[in-house]
PDB file of N, CA, C and O in Angstrom:
ATOM      1  N   MET A   1       6.047 -13.655 -24.371  1.00  0.00           N
ATOM      2  CA  MET A   1       4.926 -13.921 -25.101  1.00  0.00           C
ATOM      3  C   MET A   1       4.697 -12.896 -26.198  1.00  0.00           C
ATOM      4  O   MET A   1       4.542 -13.248 -27.367  1.00  0.00           O
ATOM      5  N   ILE A   2       4.678 -11.640 -25.819  1.00  0.00           N
ATOM      6  CA  ILE A   2       4.567 -10.589 -26.730  1.00  0.00           C
ATOM      7  C   ILE A   2       5.705 -10.635 -27.883  1.00  0.00           C
ATOM      8  O   ILE A   2       5.511 -10.427 -29.081  1.00  0.00           O
ATOM      9  N   GLU A   3       6.892 -10.943 -27.281  1.00  0.00           N
ATOM     10  CA  GLU A   3       8.021 -10.987 -28.198  1.00  0.00           C
ATOM     11  C   GLU A   3       7.768 -12.013 -29.214  1.00  0.00           C
ATOM     12  O   GLU A   3       8.115 -11.790 -30.374  1.00  0.00           O
ATOM     13  N   ALA A   4       7.173 -13.167 -28.881  1.00  0.00           N
ATOM     14  CA  ALA A   4       6.949 -14.361 -29.720  1.00  0.00           C
ATOM     15  C   ALA A   4       5.914 -14.041 -30.762  1.00  0.00           C
ATOM     16  O   ALA A   4       5.965 -14.532 -31.889  1.00  0.00           O
ATOM     17  N   ILE A   5       4.912 -13.157 -30.345  1.00  0.00           N
ATOM     18  CA  ILE A   5       3.880 -12.856 -31.357  1.00  0.00           C
ATOM     19  C   ILE A   5       4.420 -11.872 -32.337  1.00  0.00           C
ATOM     20  O   ILE A   5       4.193 -11.983 -33.542  1.00  0.00           O
ATOM     21  N   ASN A   6       5.165 -10.871 -31.805  1.00  0.00           N
ATOM     22  CA  ASN A   6       5.796  -9.809 -32.713  1.00  0.00           C
ATOM     23  C   ASN A   6       6.851 -10.397 -33.718  1.00  0.00           C
ATOM     24  O   ASN A   6       7.024  -9.942 -34.849  1.00  0.00           O
ATOM     25  N   ALA A   7       7.562 -11.496 -33.163  1.00  0.00           N
ATOM     26  CA  ALA A   7       8.527 -12.141 -33.934  1.00  0.00           C
ATOM     27  C   ALA A   7       8.070 -13.001 -35.118  1.00  0.00           C
ATOM     28  O   ALA A   7       8.815 -13.375 -36.024  1.00  0.00           O
ATOM     29  N   GLY A   8       6.613 -13.304 -34.998  1.00  0.00           N
ATOM     30  CA  GLY A   8       5.921 -14.179 -35.932  1.00  0.00           C
ATOM     31  C   GLY A   8       6.090 -15.732 -35.609  1.00  0.00           C
ATOM     32  O   GLY A   8       5.976 -16.585 -36.489  1.00  0.00           O
ATOM     33  N   ARG A   9       6.348 -16.005 -34.389  1.00  0.00           N
ATOM     34  CA  ARG A   9       6.537 -17.484 -33.983  1.00  0.00           C
ATOM     35  C   ARG A   9       5.133 -17.963 -33.568  1.00  0.00           C
ATOM     36  O   ARG A   9       4.973 -19.178 -33.448  1.00  0.00           O
ATOM     37  N   ILE A  10       4.170 -17.186 -33.353  1.00  0.00           N
ATOM     38  CA  ILE A  10       2.783 -17.684 -32.998  1.00  0.00           C
ATOM     39  C   ILE A  10       1.926 -17.419 -34.266  1.00  0.00           C
ATOM     40  O   ILE A  10       1.858 -16.296 -34.766  1.00  0.00           O
ATOM     41  N   PRO A  11       1.284 -18.489 -34.757  1.00  0.00           N
ATOM     42  CA  PRO A  11       0.335 -18.222 -35.882  1.00  0.00           C
ATOM     43  C   PRO A  11      -0.683 -17.314 -35.562  1.00  0.00           C
ATOM     44  O   PRO A  11      -1.208 -17.308 -34.449  1.00  0.00           O
ATOM     45  N   PRO A  12      -1.029 -16.463 -36.563  1.00  0.00           N
ATOM     46  CA  PRO A  12      -2.162 -15.446 -36.404  1.00  0.00           C
ATOM     47  C   PRO A  12      -3.420 -15.996 -35.823  1.00  0.00           C
ATOM     48  O   PRO A  12      -4.083 -15.286 -35.067  1.00  0.00           O
ATOM     49  N   ALA A  13      -3.835 -17.325 -36.146  1.00  0.00           N
ATOM     50  CA  ALA A  13      -5.093 -17.824 -35.566  1.00  0.00           C
ATOM     51  C   ALA A  13      -5.043 -17.973 -34.053  1.00  0.00           C
ATOM     52  O   ALA A  13      -6.087 -17.994 -33.401  1.00  0.00           O
ATOM     53  N   PHE A  14      -3.864 -18.075 -33.492  1.00  0.00           N
ATOM     54  CA  PHE A  14      -3.784 -18.393 -32.039  1.00  0.00           C
ATOM     55  C   PHE A  14      -3.343 -17.176 -31.255  1.00  0.00           C
ATOM     56  O   PHE A  14      -3.348 -17.211 -30.025  1.00  0.00           O
ATOM     57  N   GLN A  15      -2.956 -16.085 -31.935  1.00  0.00           N
ATOM     58  CA  GLN A  15      -2.434 -14.896 -31.181  1.00  0.00           C
ATOM     59  C   GLN A  15      -3.542 -14.283 -30.117  1.00  0.00           C
ATOM     60  O   GLN A  15      -3.208 -14.050 -28.955  1.00  0.00           O
ATOM     61  N   GLU A  16      -4.775 -14.059 -30.557  1.00  0.00           N
ATOM     62  CA  GLU A  16      -5.670 -13.345 -29.738  1.00  0.00           C
ATOM     63  C   GLU A  16      -6.130 -14.212 -28.630  1.00  0.00           C
ATOM     64  O   GLU A  16      -6.397 -13.692 -27.547  1.00  0.00           O
ATOM     65  N   ASP A  17      -6.244 -15.466 -28.802  1.00  0.00           N
ATOM     66  CA  ASP A  17      -6.629 -16.329 -27.688  1.00  0.00           C
ATOM     67  C   ASP A  17      -5.457 -16.426 -26.659  1.00  0.00           C
ATOM     68  O   ASP A  17      -5.614 -16.252 -25.450  1.00  0.00           O
ATOM     69  N   LEU A  18      -4.312 -16.711 -27.236  1.00  0.00           N
ATOM     70  CA  LEU A  18      -3.040 -16.795 -26.330  1.00  0.00           C
ATOM     71  C   LEU A  18      -2.909 -15.503 -25.507  1.00  0.00           C
ATOM     72  O   LEU A  18      -2.603 -15.570 -24.317  1.00  0.00           O
ATOM     73  N   GLN A  19      -3.115 -14.431 -26.066  1.00  0.00           N
ATOM     74  CA  GLN A  19      -2.988 -13.142 -25.281  1.00  0.00           C
ATOM     75  C   GLN A  19      -4.032 -13.005 -24.299  1.00  0.00           C
ATOM     76  O   GLN A  19      -3.765 -12.560 -23.183  1.00  0.00           O
ATOM     77  N   ALA A  20      -5.381 -13.403 -24.670  1.00  0.00           N
ATOM     78  CA  ALA A  20      -6.451 -13.275 -23.612  1.00  0.00           C
ATOM     79  C   ALA A  20      -6.217 -14.322 -22.478  1.00  0.00           C
ATOM     80  O   ALA A  20      -6.524 -14.040 -21.320  1.00  0.00           O
ATOM     81  N   ARG A  21      -5.707 -15.458 -22.789  1.00  0.00           N
ATOM     82  CA  ARG A  21      -5.495 -16.425 -21.779  1.00  0.00           C
ATOM     83  C   ARG A  21      -4.329 -15.982 -20.852  1.00  0.00           C
ATOM     84  O   ARG A  21      -4.402 -16.150 -19.635  1.00  0.00           O
ATOM     85  N   THR A  22      -3.244 -15.407 -21.456  1.00  0.00           N
ATOM     86  CA  THR A  22      -2.111 -14.988 -20.707  1.00  0.00           C
ATOM     87  C   THR A  22      -2.501 -13.861 -19.675  1.00  0.00           C
ATOM     88  O   THR A  22      -2.112 -13.868 -18.507  1.00  0.00           O
ATOM     89  N   ASN A  23      -3.342 -12.858 -20.249  1.00  0.00           N
ATOM     90  CA  ASN A  23      -3.839 -11.848 -19.370  1.00  0.00           C
ATOM     91  C   ASN A  23      -4.762 -12.344 -18.242  1.00  0.00           C
ATOM     92  O   ASN A  23      -4.793 -11.779 -17.149  1.00  0.00           O
ATOM     93  N   GLU A  24      -5.459 -13.340 -18.523  1.00  0.00           N
ATOM     94  CA  GLU A  24      -6.313 -13.960 -17.451  1.00  0.00           C
ATOM     95  C   GLU A  24      -5.413 -14.567 -16.392  1.00  0.00           C
ATOM     96  O   GLU A  24      -5.630 -14.346 -15.201  1.00  0.00           O
ATOM     97  N   LEU A  25      -4.460 -15.288 -16.778  1.00  0.00           N
ATOM     98  CA  LEU A  25      -3.564 -15.967 -15.804  1.00  0.00           C
ATOM     99  C   LEU A  25      -2.926 -14.941 -14.979  1.00  0.00           C
ATOM    100  O   LEU A  25      -2.882 -15.053 -13.754  1.00  0.00           O
ATOM    101  N   VAL A  26      -2.433 -13.946 -15.608  1.00  0.00           N
ATOM    102  CA  VAL A  26      -1.675 -12.858 -14.879  1.00  0.00           C
ATOM    103  C   VAL A  26      -2.657 -12.164 -13.847  1.00  0.00           C
ATOM    104  O   VAL A  26      -2.280 -11.787 -12.737  1.00  0.00           O
ATOM    105  N   ASN A  27      -3.815 -12.045 -14.267  1.00  0.00           N
ATOM    106  CA  ASN A  27      -4.841 -11.354 -13.326  1.00  0.00           C
ATOM    107  C   ASN A  27      -5.256 -12.315 -12.244  1.00  0.00           C
ATOM    108  O   ASN A  27      -5.775 -11.845 -11.230  1.00  0.00           O
ATOM    109  N   THR A  28      -5.075 -13.647 -12.360  1.00  0.00           N
ATOM    110  CA  THR A  28      -5.631 -14.424 -11.325  1.00  0.00           C
ATOM    111  C   THR A  28      -4.595 -14.980 -10.370  1.00  0.00           C
ATOM    112  O   THR A  28      -4.925 -15.500  -9.304  1.00  0.00           O
ATOM    113  N   VAL A  29      -3.314 -14.860 -10.775  1.00  0.00           N
ATOM    114  CA  VAL A  29      -2.207 -15.353  -9.919  1.00  0.00           C
ATOM    115  C   VAL A  29      -2.032 -14.433  -8.702  1.00  0.00           C
ATOM    116  O   VAL A  29      -1.873 -13.228  -8.898  1.00  0.00           O
ATOM    117  N   ASN A  30      -2.052 -14.907  -7.520  1.00  0.00           N
ATOM    118  CA  ASN A  30      -1.854 -14.185  -6.334  1.00  0.00           C
ATOM    119  C   ASN A  30      -0.384 -14.361  -5.788  1.00  0.00           C
ATOM    120  O   ASN A  30       0.015 -15.376  -5.217  1.00  0.00           O
ATOM    121  N   CYS A  31       0.296 -13.337  -6.019  1.00  0.00           N
ATOM    122  CA  CYS A  31       1.716 -13.267  -5.383  1.00  0.00           C
ATOM    123  C   CYS A  31       1.754 -12.709  -4.207  1.00  0.00           C
ATOM    124  O   CYS A  31       1.045 -11.728  -3.982  1.00  0.00           O
ATOM    125  N   PRO A  32       2.604 -13.245  -3.231  1.00  0.00           N
ATOM    126  CA  PRO A  32       2.820 -12.597  -1.973  1.00  0.00           C
ATOM    127  C   PRO A  32       3.546 -11.103  -2.136  1.00  0.00           C
ATOM    128  O   PRO A  32       4.259 -10.839  -3.104  1.00  0.00           O
ATOM    129  N   PRO A  33       3.318 -10.329  -1.250  1.00  0.00           N
ATOM    130  CA  PRO A  33       4.024  -8.930  -1.448  1.00  0.00           C
ATOM    131  C   PRO A  33       5.487  -9.221  -1.018  1.00  0.00           C
ATOM    132  O   PRO A  33       5.836 -10.071  -0.199  1.00  0.00           O
ATOM    133  N   PRO A  34       6.312  -8.332  -1.740  1.00  0.00           N
ATOM    134  CA  PRO A  34       7.680  -8.458  -1.380  1.00  0.00           C
ATOM    135  C   PRO A  34       8.068  -8.250   0.013  1.00  0.00           C
ATOM    136  O   PRO A  34       7.487  -7.354   0.626  1.00  0.00           O
ATOM    137  N   THR A  35       8.981  -8.957   0.618  1.00  0.00           N
ATOM    138  CA  THR A  35       9.278  -8.879   1.984  1.00  0.00           C
ATOM    139  C   THR A  35      10.378  -7.750   2.227  1.00  0.00           C
ATOM    140  O   THR A  35      10.531  -7.254   3.344  1.00  0.00           O
ATOM    141  N   ASP A  36      11.042  -7.416   1.254  1.00  0.00           N
ATOM    142  CA  ASP A  36      12.110  -6.467   1.396  1.00  0.00           C
ATOM    143  C   ASP A  36      11.936  -5.372   0.232  1.00  0.00           C
ATOM    144  O   ASP A  36      11.971  -5.624  -0.972  1.00  0.00           O
ATOM    145  N   THR A  37      11.754  -4.190   0.780  1.00  0.00           N
ATOM    146  CA  THR A  37      11.484  -3.124  -0.127  1.00  0.00           C
ATOM    147  C   THR A  37      12.765  -2.350  -0.544  1.00  0.00           C
ATOM    148  O   THR A  37      12.720  -1.316  -1.210  1.00  0.00           O
ATOM    149  N   GLY A  38      14.016  -2.983  -0.061  1.00  0.00           N
ATOM    150  CA  GLY A  38      15.220  -2.289  -0.459  1.00  0.00           C
ATOM    151  C   GLY A  38      15.584  -1.075   0.492  1.00  0.00           C
ATOM    152  O   GLY A  38      16.604  -0.418   0.286  1.00  0.00           O
ATOM    153  N   GLN A  39      14.748  -0.804   1.504  1.00  0.00           N
ATOM    154  CA  GLN A  39      15.089   0.309   2.294  1.00  0.00           C
ATOM    155  C   GLN A  39      16.023  -0.091   3.466  1.00  0.00           C
ATOM    156  O   GLN A  39      15.952  -1.191   4.013  1.00  0.00           O
ATOM    157  N   SER A  40      16.880   0.852   3.803  1.00  0.00           N
ATOM    158  CA  SER A  40      17.783   0.749   4.860  1.00  0.00           C
ATOM    159  C   SER A  40      17.017   0.744   6.136  1.00  0.00           C
ATOM    160  O   SER A  40      15.861   1.158   6.222  1.00  0.00           O
ATOM    161  N   ASP A  41      17.769   0.217   7.207  1.00  0.00           N
ATOM    162  CA  ASP A  41      17.011   0.241   8.543  1.00  0.00           C
ATOM    163  C   ASP A  41      16.637   1.584   9.001  1.00  0.00           C
ATOM    164  O   ASP A  41      15.579   1.765   9.603  1.00  0.00           O
ATOM    165  N   ASP A  42      17.552   2.641   8.712  1.00  0.00           N
ATOM    166  CA  ASP A  42      17.150   3.982   8.962  1.00  0.00           C
ATOM    167  C   ASP A  42      15.856   4.429   8.332  1.00  0.00           C
ATOM    168  O   ASP A  42      15.021   5.024   9.013  1.00  0.00           O
ATOM    169  N   GLU A  43      15.654   4.156   7.018  1.00  0.00           N
ATOM    170  CA  GLU A  43      14.615   4.561   6.286  1.00  0.00           C
ATOM    171  C   GLU A  43      13.201   3.833   6.820  1.00  0.00           C
ATOM    172  O   GLU A  43      12.078   4.335   6.849  1.00  0.00           O
ATOM    173  N   LYS A  44      13.577   2.618   7.192  1.00  0.00           N
ATOM    174  CA  LYS A  44      12.314   1.766   7.737  1.00  0.00           C
ATOM    175  C   LYS A  44      11.868   2.559   9.026  1.00  0.00           C
ATOM    176  O   LYS A  44      10.723   2.988   9.173  1.00  0.00           O
ATOM    177  N   ALA A  45      12.854   2.708   9.918  1.00  0.00           N
ATOM    178  CA  ALA A  45      12.601   3.487  11.290  1.00  0.00           C
ATOM    179  C   ALA A  45      11.818   4.864  11.011  1.00  0.00           C
ATOM    180  O   ALA A  45      10.839   5.195  11.680  1.00  0.00           O
ATOM    181  N   LYS A  46      12.299   5.569  10.048  1.00  0.00           N
ATOM    182  CA  LYS A  46      11.663   6.957   9.764  1.00  0.00           C
ATOM    183  C   LYS A  46      10.227   6.683   9.227  1.00  0.00           C
ATOM    184  O   LYS A  46       9.314   7.414   9.610  1.00  0.00           O
ATOM    185  N   GLN A  47      10.002   5.739   8.423  1.00  0.00           N
ATOM    186  CA  GLN A  47       8.723   5.451   7.858  1.00  0.00           C
ATOM    187  C   GLN A  47       7.852   4.931   8.938  1.00  0.00           C
ATOM    188  O   GLN A  47       6.693   5.347   8.967  1.00  0.00           O
ATOM    189  N   GLY A  48       8.278   4.016   9.897  1.00  0.00           N
ATOM    190  CA  GLY A  48       7.399   3.616  11.015  1.00  0.00           C
ATOM    191  C   GLY A  48       7.034   4.726  11.891  1.00  0.00           C
ATOM    192  O   GLY A  48       5.915   4.771  12.402  1.00  0.00           O
ATOM    193  N   LYS A  49       7.957   5.662  12.100  1.00  0.00           N
ATOM    194  CA  LYS A  49       7.707   6.784  12.833  1.00  0.00           C
ATOM    195  C   LYS A  49       6.671   7.580  12.275  1.00  0.00           C
ATOM    196  O   LYS A  49       5.731   7.929  12.989  1.00  0.00           O
ATOM    197  N   LYS A  50       6.743   7.930  10.994  1.00  0.00           N
ATOM    198  CA  LYS A  50       5.693   8.637  10.262  1.00  0.00           C
ATOM    199  C   LYS A  50       4.308   8.087  10.316  1.00  0.00           C
ATOM    200  O   LYS A  50       3.315   8.805  10.438  1.00  0.00           O
ATOM    201  N   LYS A  51       4.274   6.653  10.210  1.00  0.00           N
ATOM    202  CA  LYS A  51       3.075   6.059  10.346  1.00  0.00           C
ATOM    203  C   LYS A  51       2.482   6.231  11.766  1.00  0.00           C
ATOM    204  O   LYS A  51       1.298   6.537  11.903  1.00  0.00           O
ATOM    205  N   ASN A  52       3.328   6.029  12.854  1.00  0.00           N
ATOM    206  CA  ASN A  52       2.806   6.326  14.154  1.00  0.00           C
ATOM    207  C   ASN A  52       2.425   7.712  14.482  1.00  0.00           C
ATOM    208  O   ASN A  52       1.498   7.896  15.271  1.00  0.00           O
ATOM    209  N   ASP A  53       3.055   8.704  13.951  1.00  0.00           N
ATOM    210  CA  ASP A  53       2.666  10.021  14.109  1.00  0.00           C
ATOM    211  C   ASP A  53       1.378  10.289  13.452  1.00  0.00           C
ATOM    212  O   ASP A  53       0.559  11.042  13.978  1.00  0.00           O
ATOM    213  N   LYS A  54       1.131   9.633  12.183  1.00  0.00           N
ATOM    214  CA  LYS A  54      -0.095   9.928  11.523  1.00  0.00           C
ATOM    215  C   LYS A  54      -1.275   9.247  12.251  1.00  0.00           C
ATOM    216  O   LYS A  54      -2.377   9.787  12.347  1.00  0.00           O
ATOM    217  N   LYS A  55      -0.985   8.039  12.755  1.00  0.00           N
ATOM    218  CA  LYS A  55      -1.971   7.417  13.640  1.00  0.00           C
ATOM    219  C   LYS A  55      -2.477   8.199  14.685  1.00  0.00           C
ATOM    220  O   LYS A  55      -3.682   8.347  14.885  1.00  0.00           O
ATOM    221  N   HIS A  56      -1.434   8.792  15.471  1.00  0.00           N
ATOM    222  CA  HIS A  56      -1.848   9.608  16.668  1.00  0.00           C
ATOM    223  C   HIS A  56      -2.577  10.859  16.289  1.00  0.00           C
ATOM    224  O   HIS A  56      -3.457  11.346  16.999  1.00  0.00           O
ATOM    225  N   SER A  57      -2.143  11.418  15.027  1.00  0.00           N
ATOM    226  CA  SER A  57      -2.694  12.748  14.696  1.00  0.00           C
ATOM    227  C   SER A  57      -4.147  12.493  14.185  1.00  0.00           C
ATOM    228  O   SER A  57      -4.891  13.469  14.091  1.00  0.00           O
ATOM    229  N   GLU A  58      -4.590  11.297  13.860  1.00  0.00           N
ATOM    230  CA  GLU A  58      -5.962  11.126  13.503  1.00  0.00           C
ATOM    231  C   GLU A  58      -6.892  10.796  14.525  1.00  0.00           C
ATOM    232  O   GLU A  58      -8.090  10.740  14.247  1.00  0.00           O
ATOM    233  N   GLU A  59      -6.460  10.560  15.734  1.00  0.00           N
ATOM    234  CA  GLU A  59      -7.258  10.299  16.885  1.00  0.00           C
ATOM    235  C   GLU A  59      -7.961  11.534  17.302  1.00  0.00           C
ATOM    236  O   GLU A  59      -7.295  12.566  17.386  1.00  0.00           O
ATOM    237  N   PRO A  60      -9.267  11.553  17.582  1.00  0.00           N
ATOM    238  CA  PRO A  60      -9.988  12.713  18.102  1.00  0.00           C
ATOM    239  C   PRO A  60      -9.464  13.172  19.399  1.00  0.00           C
ATOM    240  O   PRO A  60      -9.115  12.326  20.222  1.00  0.00           O
ATOM    241  N   VAL A  61      -9.371  14.490  19.674  1.00  0.00           N
ATOM    242  CA  VAL A  61      -8.930  15.085  20.804  1.00  0.00           C
ATOM    243  C   VAL A  61     -10.136  15.545  21.550  1.00  0.00           C
ATOM    244  O   VAL A  61     -10.893  16.399  21.088  1.00  0.00           O
ATOM    245  N   THR A  62     -10.311  14.966  22.719  1.00  0.00           N
ATOM    246  CA  THR A  62     -11.429  15.510  23.608  1.00  0.00           C
ATOM    247  C   THR A  62     -10.764  16.051  24.740  1.00  0.00           C
ATOM    248  O   THR A  62      -9.709  15.620  25.204  1.00  0.00           O
ATOM    249  N   THR A  63     -11.544  17.191  25.244  1.00  0.00           N
ATOM    250  CA  THR A  63     -10.968  17.912  26.378  1.00  0.00           C
ATOM    251  C   THR A  63     -12.145  18.003  27.412  1.00  0.00           C
ATOM    252  O   THR A  63     -13.295  18.161  27.002  1.00  0.00           O
ATOM    253  N   GLU A  64     -11.889  17.911  28.631  1.00  0.00           N
ATOM    254  CA  GLU A  64     -12.914  18.136  29.624  1.00  0.00           C
ATOM    255  C   GLU A  64     -12.754  19.495  30.201  1.00  0.00           C
ATOM    256  O   GLU A  64     -11.637  20.011  30.237  1.00  0.00           O
ATOM    257  N   PRO A  65     -13.802  20.099  30.651  1.00  0.00           N
ATOM    258  CA  PRO A  65     -13.773  21.611  31.114  1.00  0.00           C
ATOM    259  C   PRO A  65     -12.846  21.465  32.486  1.00  0.00           C
ATOM    260  O   PRO A  65     -12.901  20.474  33.214  1.00  0.00           O
ATOM    261  N   LEU A  66     -12.074  22.494  32.696  1.00  0.00           N
ATOM    262  CA  LEU A  66     -11.288  22.605  33.926  1.00  0.00           C
ATOM    263  C   LEU A  66     -12.226  22.958  35.148  1.00  0.00           C
ATOM    264  O   LEU A  66     -13.142  23.762  34.976  1.00  0.00           O
ATOM    265  N   PRO A  67     -12.036  22.432  36.251  1.00  0.00           N
ATOM    266  CA  PRO A  67     -12.915  22.958  37.282  1.00  0.00           C
ATOM    267  C   PRO A  67     -12.697  24.513  37.591  1.00  0.00           C
ATOM    268  O   PRO A  67     -11.650  25.118  37.364  1.00  0.00           O
ATOM    269  N   THR A  68     -13.670  24.971  38.055  1.00  0.00           N
ATOM    270  CA  THR A  68     -13.620  26.452  38.490  1.00  0.00           C
ATOM    271  C   THR A  68     -13.154  26.599  39.848  1.00  0.00           C
ATOM    272  O   THR A  68     -13.695  26.000  40.778  1.00  0.00           O
ATOM    273  N   ILE A  69     -12.183  27.366  39.994  1.00  0.00           N
ATOM    274  CA  ILE A  69     -11.646  27.585  41.408  1.00  0.00           C
ATOM    275  C   ILE A  69     -12.296  28.983  41.990  1.00  0.00           C
ATOM    276  O   ILE A  69     -12.145  30.046  41.387  1.00  0.00           O
ATOM    277  N   THR A  70     -12.878  28.901  42.961  1.00  0.00           N
ATOM    278  CA  THR A  70     -13.236  30.220  43.563  1.00  0.00           C
ATOM    279  C   THR A  70     -12.680  30.408  44.813  1.00  0.00           C
ATOM    280  O   THR A  70     -12.515  29.449  45.567  1.00  0.00           O
ATOM    281  N   GLU A  71     -12.355  31.600  45.138  1.00  0.00           N
ATOM    282  CA  GLU A  71     -11.671  31.981  46.429  1.00  0.00           C
ATOM    283  C   GLU A  71     -12.865  32.391  47.422  1.00  0.00           C
ATOM    284  O   GLU A  71     -13.778  33.155  47.110  1.00  0.00           O
ATOM    285  N   ASP A  72     -12.723  31.803  48.582  1.00  0.00           N
ATOM    286  CA  ASP A  72     -13.703  32.166  49.581  1.00  0.00           C
ATOM    287  C   ASP A  72     -13.226  33.631  50.132  1.00  0.00           C
ATOM    288  O   ASP A  72     -12.087  33.943  50.479  1.00  0.00           O
ATOM    289  N   GLU A  73     -14.323  34.394  50.121  1.00  0.00           N
ATOM    290  CA  GLU A  73     -14.041  35.811  50.686  1.00  0.00           C
ATOM    291  C   GLU A  73     -14.137  35.696  52.231  1.00  0.00           C
ATOM    292  O   GLU A  73     -15.091  35.115  52.747  1.00  0.00           O
ATOM    293  N   PRO A  74     -13.172  36.238  52.942  1.00  0.00           N
ATOM    294  CA  PRO A  74     -13.139  36.238  54.450  1.00  0.00           C
ATOM    295  C   PRO A  74     -14.216  37.095  55.045  1.00  0.00           C
ATOM    296  O   PRO A  74     -14.318  37.197  56.267  1.00  0.00           O
TER     297      PRO A  74
END
């Protein structure tokens, strides 16, 4: 579309409206995300491990106090 405007194939009276409608269309179309990122299986495994590591590192760590051991004096 830009090429057509720049090449003079679209009359000037229609250029602004055509550009606005084209942008509107592009902004409203919902495309599904790509299913393949082009990563190898090894890269996917590493990325999955990183996500799991990050998930576990964000969990709060709670510790309970250890019981006190006392020796009975004879």
